[in-house]
Backbone bond lengths (Angstrom), bond angles and torsions (degrees), N, CA, C in turn:
res aa  C-N    CA-C-N  psi(-1)  N-CA   C-N-CA  omega(-1)  CA-C   N-CA-C  phi
1 R - - - 1.471 - - 1.513 111.19 -
2 E 1.349 115.71 -39.08 1.476 119.35 178.70 1.527 111.07 -64.93
3 L 1.337 116.28 -42.19 1.471 120.02 178.55 1.530 110.73 -63.04
4 E 1.330 116.01 -41.94 1.469 120.16 179.35 1.526 110.42 -64.55
5 A 1.336 116.81 -42.31 1.470 120.75 179.30 1.527 110.61 -62.98
6 E 1.338 116.79 -40.75 1.470 120.98 179.09 1.524 110.80 -66.04
7 R 1.328 116.29 -40.46 1.470 121.01 178.68 1.526 110.21 -61.96
8 L 1.332 116.33 -42.82 1.466 119.95 -179.88 1.526 111.69 -68.87
9 R 1.337 116.67 -35.99 1.468 119.69 177.13 1.521 110.08 -62.08
10 A 1.336 116.01 -44.54 1.467 120.70 179.46 1.528 110.25 -63.71
11 F 1.330 116.70 -41.84 1.460 120.04 -179.45 1.524 110.85 -65.01
12 R 1.348 116.67 -40.77 1.468 120.32 179.38 1.520 111.42 -61.10
13 E 1.340 116.07 -39.83 1.467 119.63 179.81 1.528 110.68 -65.53
14 V 1.323 116.43 -42.80 1.474 120.35 177.44 1.533 109.47 -62.92
15 A 1.340 116.82 -43.88 1.468 120.97 -179.79 1.518 110.98 -59.72
16 R 1.326 116.79 -41.92 1.467 120.73 -179.77 1.525 110.63 -61.98
17 R 1.334 116.56 -43.47 1.469 120.57 -179.28 1.524 111.90 -68.55
18 V 1.330 115.87 -41.49 1.468 119.95 179.81 1.530 109.87 -63.20
19 A 1.335 117.25 -42.44 1.465 121.36 179.25 1.521 110.08 -58.93
20 H 1.317 116.49 -43.59 1.469 121.31 179.76 1.531 110.39 -61.78
21 E 1.334 116.88 -46.01 1.462 121.05 -178.77 1.527 112.02 -67.29
22 M 1.334 117.08 -32.63 1.462 120.29 179.90 1.522 111.14 -71.92
23 K 1.339 116.79 -37.38 1.470 120.17 -175.71 1.528 111.64 -68.38
24 N 1.330 117.12 -33.60 1.473 120.00 -176.86 1.526 113.54 -54.74
25 P 1.338 120.79 -52.17 1.479 119.28 -178.92 1.529 113.77 -77.88
26 L 1.318 119.04 -17.44 1.464 120.19 -174.79 1.530 112.53 -68.53
27 T 1.330 117.63 -35.56 1.472 120.17 -179.78 1.528 111.53 -64.22
28 P 1.352 119.69 -51.83 1.469 117.98 177.34 1.527 113.41 -62.55
29 I 1.336 118.09 -31.96 1.472 120.17 177.06 1.528 109.55 -62.85
30 R 1.347 116.61 -43.05 1.464 120.33 179.41 1.533 111.20 -61.38
31 F 1.348 115.99 -45.71 1.469 119.93 -179.97 1.538 111.13 -65.22
32 A 1.344 116.38 -38.55 1.467 120.30 -179.42 1.527 111.08 -64.72
33 T 1.332 117.39 -40.64 1.472 119.56 -179.92 1.529 110.69 -67.43
34 L 1.347 116.32 -36.53 1.473 119.39 176.44 1.532 111.01 -62.76
35 E 1.330 115.78 -41.88 1.467 121.47 -179.87 1.522 110.57 -65.65
36 L 1.323 116.94 -45.25 1.471 121.06 -179.36 1.534 111.67 -65.51
37 D 1.317 116.25 -31.62 1.461 121.42 -176.93 1.533 111.83 -62.05
38 R 1.324 116.46 -26.75 1.476 120.75 -176.86 1.533 111.97 -65.55
39 T 1.333 116.61 -33.26 1.475 119.84 -175.53 1.531 112.77 -118.25
40 A 1.320 116.54 11.70 1.470 119.87 -173.53 1.520 112.40 -75.76
41 T 1.331 115.46 148.19 1.465 122.23 172.59 1.537 107.60 -80.84
42 P 1.351 118.38 165.88 1.473 119.33 178.00 1.533 113.00 -53.67
43 G 1.349 116.76 -41.06 1.472 119.97 178.93 1.515 111.95 -64.39
44 Q 1.330 116.41 -39.98 1.460 120.21 179.08 1.528 111.42 -69.12
45 R 1.354 115.72 -32.49 1.471 118.97 179.38 1.528 111.21 -63.17
46 E 1.327 116.22 -35.23 1.474 119.75 176.79 1.526 110.20 -61.99
47 A 1.342 115.62 -44.99 1.466 120.11 178.85 1.528 110.43 -63.83
48 L 1.339 116.19 -38.78 1.472 119.95 179.27 1.526 111.22 -66.17
49 E 1.337 116.56 -34.56 1.470 119.48 178.17 1.526 110.64 -65.62
50 V 1.336 116.40 -36.74 1.469 120.24 175.47 1.529 109.58 -62.74
51 L 1.344 116.07 -45.36 1.468 120.37 177.69 1.523 111.46 -58.31
52 R 1.339 116.39 -43.84 1.469 120.06 -179.57 1.530 111.26 -64.43
53 A 1.343 115.69 -44.67 1.467 119.82 -178.76 1.525 111.07 -62.80
54 E 1.336 116.48 -44.01 1.468 119.86 -179.44 1.529 111.32 -69.84
55 S 1.346 117.11 -33.11 1.471 120.36 176.36 1.522 110.36 -64.87
56 R 1.355 115.32 -41.36 1.478 119.19 178.01 1.521 110.43 -61.92
57 R 1.342 116.00 -39.20 1.468 119.78 178.86 1.525 110.96 -63.94
58 L 1.342 116.04 -41.86 1.471 120.17 178.24 1.524 111.55 -66.31
59 E 1.342 116.42 -37.08 1.467 119.95 177.76 1.530 110.63 -64.06
60 A 1.331 116.33 -40.86 1.474 120.37 177.93 1.530 109.94 -63.95
61 L 1.331 116.42 -40.44 1.462 120.86 178.29 1.526 110.54 -64.29
62 A 1.342 116.46 -42.27 1.466 120.67 178.50 1.524 110.36 -62.35
63 R 1.349 117.25 -38.59 1.467 120.60 177.42 1.521 110.56 -62.88
64 D 1.350 115.95 -42.62 1.468 119.56 178.26 1.525 110.59 -61.13
65 F 1.338 116.46 -43.50 1.465 120.43 178.21 1.524 110.72 -61.96
66 T 1.333 116.50 -42.44 1.467 120.35 179.31 1.519 110.35 -60.71
67 D 1.346 115.96 -46.70 1.468 119.76 -179.83 1.515 111.38 -63.40
68 L 1.351 116.19 -37.63 1.462 119.89 -179.44 1.523 110.85 -67.34
69 G 1.314 116.37 -29.37 1.459 119.82 -179.22 1.513 114.00 -87.73
70 R 1.357 116.75 2.35 1.460 119.42 -175.13 1.520 110.26 -126.81
71 L 1.300 116.08 127.99 1.458 121.11 175.77 1.527 109.15 -87.82
72 P 1.354 118.02 157.40 1.465 119.66 177.91 1.524 111.27 -54.54
73 E 1.343 116.21 136.92 1.461 121.11 -177.45 1.517 110.70 -119.07
74 G 1.339 115.61 165.10 1.458 121.28 174.62 1.517 112.12 86.50
75 P 1.328 115.72 177.61 1.471 119.80 -177.57 1.525 111.58 -70.12
76 E 1.309 115.59 148.15 1.465 120.23 176.64 1.527 109.54 -81.57
77 S 1.323 115.40 158.72 1.464 120.17 174.56 1.524 107.83 -137.06
78 E 1.328 115.87 172.77 1.456 119.73 -179.66 1.530 109.24 -80.26
79 V 1.327 116.87 127.67 1.467 121.55 -179.05 1.528 108.44 -119.54
80 D 1.328 116.67 124.65 1.461 121.72 175.01 1.529 107.37 -88.10
81 V 1.321 116.57 105.47 1.467 121.54 -173.13 1.531 111.80 -65.85
82 G 1.337 117.36 -39.17 1.464 120.68 178.69 1.514 111.61 -62.15
83 E 1.331 115.41 -43.87 1.472 121.12 178.76 1.532 110.77 -64.67
84 L 1.334 116.16 -42.57 1.466 121.79 179.72 1.526 110.46 -59.63
85 L 1.335 117.23 -46.64 1.462 120.77 -178.26 1.524 111.90 -68.24
86 A 1.344 116.81 -39.43 1.468 119.77 178.82 1.526 110.32 -62.41
87 E 1.339 116.25 -40.53 1.470 120.56 178.91 1.529 111.03 -66.69
88 L 1.347 117.23 -40.63 1.470 121.06 178.69 1.518 111.45 -63.28
89 V 1.331 116.69 -41.92 1.467 120.57 179.40 1.521 109.68 -62.81
90 R 1.339 116.73 -40.64 1.469 120.98 179.38 1.520 112.39 -63.53
91 T 1.333 116.31 -39.02 1.469 119.93 -170.44 1.528 114.64 -102.16
92 S 1.343 118.33 -19.28 1.465 119.89 -170.81 1.526 115.21 -116.02
93 V 1.306 117.29 -14.10 1.471 119.54 -176.82 1.533 109.04 -97.84
94 P 1.340 118.12 125.82 1.472 120.35 -178.95 1.527 112.26 -62.30
95 A 1.329 114.91 155.82 1.470 120.81 -176.18 1.529 112.10 -61.88
96 E 1.340 117.38 -26.73 1.479 120.66 -178.44 1.524 112.48 -72.05
97 V 1.337 116.70 -12.05 1.470 120.85 -179.75 1.527 109.05 -103.50
98 L 1.318 116.03 126.77 1.454 120.87 176.10 1.528 107.69 -83.83
99 A 1.318 116.92 116.04 1.465 120.83 -179.06 1.522 109.52 -115.62
100 N 1.305 115.63 126.29 1.457 121.29 -178.00 1.526 108.91 -118.82
101 V 1.330 117.11 122.42 1.468 121.47 178.62 1.528 108.65 -109.93
102 R 1.328 116.06 118.26 1.472 120.12 176.97 1.525 108.03 -108.53
103 V 1.317 115.92 116.88 1.461 121.42 -177.26 1.525 108.83 -111.30
104 E 1.320 116.16 118.69 1.464 120.88 179.08 1.533 109.89 -77.76
105 P 1.328 117.52 151.92 1.468 119.49 178.10 1.534 111.13 -67.61
106 G 1.322 114.98 153.32 1.467 120.48 -179.15 1.512 110.32 124.20
107 S 1.315 116.14 177.26 1.467 120.45 -177.49 1.527 110.84 -77.54
108 L 1.321 115.88 122.36 1.465 121.46 178.56 1.524 110.17 -114.27
109 R 1.312 115.98 24.27 1.463 121.00 -178.98 1.518 110.58 -96.79
110 I 1.322 115.60 136.29 1.458 120.66 174.06 1.528 108.20 -128.85
111 S 1.302 115.51 161.39 1.461 120.32 175.41 1.526 106.98 -92.68
112 G 1.334 117.31 122.05 1.458 118.45 -176.97 1.507 113.28 -172.02
113 H 1.332 115.55 -163.25 1.461 123.34 -178.67 1.526 107.98 -110.36
114 Y 1.340 116.16 113.57 1.456 121.79 -171.46 1.529 112.77 -59.81
115 D 1.345 117.91 -51.00 1.471 120.44 -172.99 1.532 113.08 -62.17
116 P 1.360 119.21 -48.76 1.467 117.81 177.18 1.536 112.83 -61.13
117 L 1.337 117.08 -38.04 1.464 119.81 178.58 1.528 110.76 -65.25
118 R 1.328 116.15 -41.33 1.465 120.13 178.36 1.535 110.47 -61.94
119 R 1.351 116.29 -43.86 1.469 119.88 178.76 1.527 111.03 -62.09
120 A 1.336 116.31 -41.32 1.469 120.24 -178.03 1.526 111.10 -63.54
121 F 1.341 116.62 -48.36 1.467 119.12 -179.88 1.528 111.50 -67.84
122 A 1.348 116.73 -35.88 1.468 119.96 177.08 1.523 110.00 -62.59
123 N 1.329 116.69 -38.19 1.460 121.82 178.51 1.534 110.60 -62.94
124 L 1.328 116.63 -43.27 1.466 120.51 178.96 1.531 111.09 -63.93
125 L 1.341 116.68 -42.31 1.463 119.73 178.72 1.529 111.27 -66.24
126 R 1.340 116.45 -40.03 1.472 120.16 178.40 1.524 110.25 -62.24
127 N 1.335 117.01 -41.73 1.469 120.85 177.50 1.522 110.77 -60.55
128 A 1.327 116.28 -41.40 1.469 120.21 -179.84 1.530 110.50 -63.99
129 V 1.338 116.35 -45.51 1.471 121.06 -179.85 1.526 110.03 -61.91
130 E 1.341 116.89 -45.02 1.465 120.61 -179.23 1.522 111.43 -65.46
131 A 1.333 116.79 -36.12 1.472 120.37 179.95 1.526 111.15 -63.11
132 M 1.343 115.89 -29.03 1.467 120.21 -178.40 1.529 111.66 -98.75
133 N 1.344 116.51 11.19 1.468 121.22 -177.82 1.529 112.38 55.00
134 G 1.328 115.07 37.30 1.472 120.05 173.94 1.510 115.77 78.56
135 R 1.349 118.55 6.33 1.464 121.15 178.35 1.524 109.07 -140.83
136 G 1.325 117.16 137.22 1.458 119.64 178.94 1.509 111.13 146.49
137 R 1.330 115.68 -150.05 1.465 120.73 -174.85 1.529 109.86 -137.62
138 I 1.322 115.10 136.56 1.465 121.62 174.18 1.524 107.72 -121.39
139 D 1.327 116.74 128.77 1.469 121.60 175.28 1.520 109.12 -111.77
140 L 1.328 115.65 128.46 1.463 121.19 176.32 1.525 108.48 -116.75
141 H 1.309 116.18 133.51 1.457 121.41 178.98 1.527 107.32 -125.76
142 V 1.326 116.55 121.15 1.468 121.93 -176.67 1.517 108.17 -119.60
143 E 1.333 116.22 127.29 1.471 119.31 -179.52 1.521 110.51 -146.08
144 P 1.345 116.48 150.26 1.473 119.15 175.87 1.519 109.95 -71.27
145 R 1.324 116.63 146.43 1.463 120.89 177.33 1.515 109.10 -96.02
146 Q 1.322 115.39 144.91 1.458 119.73 176.66 1.532 108.64 -63.31
147 G 1.308 117.57 129.48 1.458 120.57 -179.07 1.514 113.14 90.15
148 G 1.322 116.96 3.97 1.464 120.54 177.00 1.521 112.64 108.17
149 G 1.309 115.25 156.50 1.463 120.59 -179.21 1.519 111.60 93.01
150 V 1.316 114.68 -177.79 1.466 121.77 -174.30 1.523 108.91 -136.70
151 R 1.327 116.13 142.40 1.463 120.69 173.53 1.535 107.88 -111.75
152 V 1.328 115.33 131.18 1.469 121.15 178.62 1.525 108.07 -122.27
153 R 1.325 116.11 129.14 1.467 120.38 173.85 1.524 107.99 -115.37
154 I 1.328 115.95 131.21 1.465 121.04 178.10 1.527 107.48 -122.85
155 R 1.310 115.23 126.03 1.466 119.72 -177.56 1.528 109.62 -134.28
156 D 1.336 116.10 131.26 1.467 119.53 175.54 1.525 108.52 -121.16
157 N 1.338 116.18 170.35 1.471 118.14 179.17 1.519 111.74 -108.02
158 G 1.346 114.80 38.31 1.460 120.66 172.72 1.520 110.06 -77.99
159 P 1.341 117.69 -171.84 1.470 121.09 -175.26 1.528 113.68 -73.85
160 G 1.327 118.52 -11.09 1.462 120.76 -178.74 1.521 111.91 87.31
161 V 1.314 115.18 176.79 1.468 122.60 -179.16 1.530 108.09 -100.05
162 P 1.337 118.31 136.20 1.470 119.63 178.29 1.532 111.63 -51.31
163 A 1.328 115.99 137.71 1.471 121.15 -174.37 1.527 112.36 -58.31
164 D 1.343 117.70 -32.05 1.464 119.54 -177.01 1.535 112.12 -73.07
165 L 1.342 117.41 -14.43 1.467 120.05 178.16 1.525 111.49 -85.75
166 G 1.330 116.07 -49.95 1.460 119.56 179.56 1.524 112.09 52.57
167 D 1.328 116.84 -137.81 1.464 121.66 -177.75 1.522 113.00 -70.42
168 R 1.342 117.88 -4.92 1.473 119.45 177.32 1.523 112.22 -66.68
169 V 1.350 117.40 -12.07 1.467 119.25 177.95 1.534 110.75 -63.17
170 F 1.331 117.16 -16.10 1.466 120.37 179.34 1.530 112.06 -91.17
171 D 1.340 117.42 -0.60 1.464 120.98 176.60 1.526 109.75 -82.78
172 P 1.335 117.42 149.73 1.468 119.81 177.37 1.528 111.53 -57.98
173 Y 1.332 116.04 140.05 1.463 125.99 174.51 1.520 114.67 74.81
174 V 1.327 118.33 1.31 1.464 119.26 177.17 1.524 107.76 -91.00
175 T 1.325 117.03 121.12 1.462 120.84 -179.89 1.518 110.19 -150.01
176 T 1.334 115.84 154.34 1.461 120.98 174.92 1.520 110.12 -107.42
177 K 1.355 117.16 0.84 1.469 121.05 -177.70 1.524 110.02 -94.27
178 S 1.326 115.61 142.62 1.468 119.28 -179.18 1.523 111.60 -65.85
179 E 1.343 117.17 -30.44 1.459 119.81 -178.46 1.526 112.06 -112.37
180 G 1.316 118.14 13.11 1.464 120.67 -179.18 1.513 111.98 -79.52
181 T 1.344 115.89 153.68 1.470 120.45 177.68 1.525 111.49 -92.44
182 G 1.333 116.30 -17.96 1.463 118.87 -176.73 1.513 112.52 77.52
183 L 1.346 117.20 16.97 1.469 120.08 -179.87 1.529 112.48 -107.90
184 G 1.329 117.72 -21.34 1.465 120.99 -175.14 1.518 113.74 -56.29
185 L 1.334 116.81 -52.40 1.460 119.91 -177.88 1.529 111.87 -73.26
186 S 1.339 117.22 -24.10 1.472 119.96 172.95 1.523 110.16 -65.07
187 L 1.347 115.60 -40.55 1.463 120.47 176.95 1.528 110.76 -63.76
188 V 1.327 116.37 -39.46 1.462 120.65 177.93 1.529 109.38 -60.16
189 R 1.325 116.22 -49.31 1.468 119.45 -179.13 1.527 111.23 -62.32
190 Q 1.339 116.24 -41.51 1.467 119.64 179.55 1.534 110.38 -60.16
191 T 1.330 116.98 -42.09 1.463 121.04 -179.85 1.520 111.09 -63.63
192 F 1.333 116.47 -45.80 1.461 118.92 -179.41 1.529 111.36 -67.97
193 D 1.333 117.11 -38.24 1.473 120.24 175.49 1.522 110.65 -58.07
194 A 1.341 115.80 -44.22 1.471 120.97 -177.96 1.532 111.39 -64.69
195 H 1.338 117.07 -20.99 1.462 120.80 178.90 1.535 111.49 -100.55
196 G 1.326 115.84 14.91 1.474 119.25 177.88 1.513 112.87 74.42
197 G 1.336 116.64 18.83 1.467 119.95 -179.52 1.511 111.46 -110.14
198 R 1.319 115.64 -171.97 1.462 119.69 176.27 1.523 108.19 -149.89
199 I 1.315 115.20 161.47 1.461 120.41 179.02 1.521 108.41 -131.26
200 R 1.305 114.97 142.62 1.464 118.13 176.59 1.522 109.87 -148.41
201 L 1.323 113.74 157.91 1.455 120.65 -178.14 1.516 108.14 -98.03
């Protein structure tokens, strides 16, 4: 566990530096494309749209790196996990997906950082929706843990994760998506680790 924690600390520091270096050239690139767009021909506008799209992709990647390099900050507050998940299902799951949230009686409150937890659970739900190509069923089961804390199970009816990957899907850069960065589930694990929790497949 100590070796794993040290490895993640080193990776977070590298991620923070890479994010900083990536952001520096992206701002002038954005301004340059705006300037060129004023006098561009139709053919050049197509090329500029490619530049804009790829810049947006790099900006999203830089944001992921920044988040990976930053642990939750500020004072903790009480977070009702059942309420958080019910709200996410209402607002983030498309109508074509049947989402069922089963909340067991008992205390589902933890002390933590609401926004990072919301992002982490939203990421898991988004992965489930994408795995099913936007149609299918997601079941969420939320229950209090003996001795404190909360256990959440999320299950979808997508194709599943290849057996040879297993829990490695939570490692940086491991992804099964053609356009994925492999950082989303790493961020999820980092958030749960920071809250004294764990995630497993």
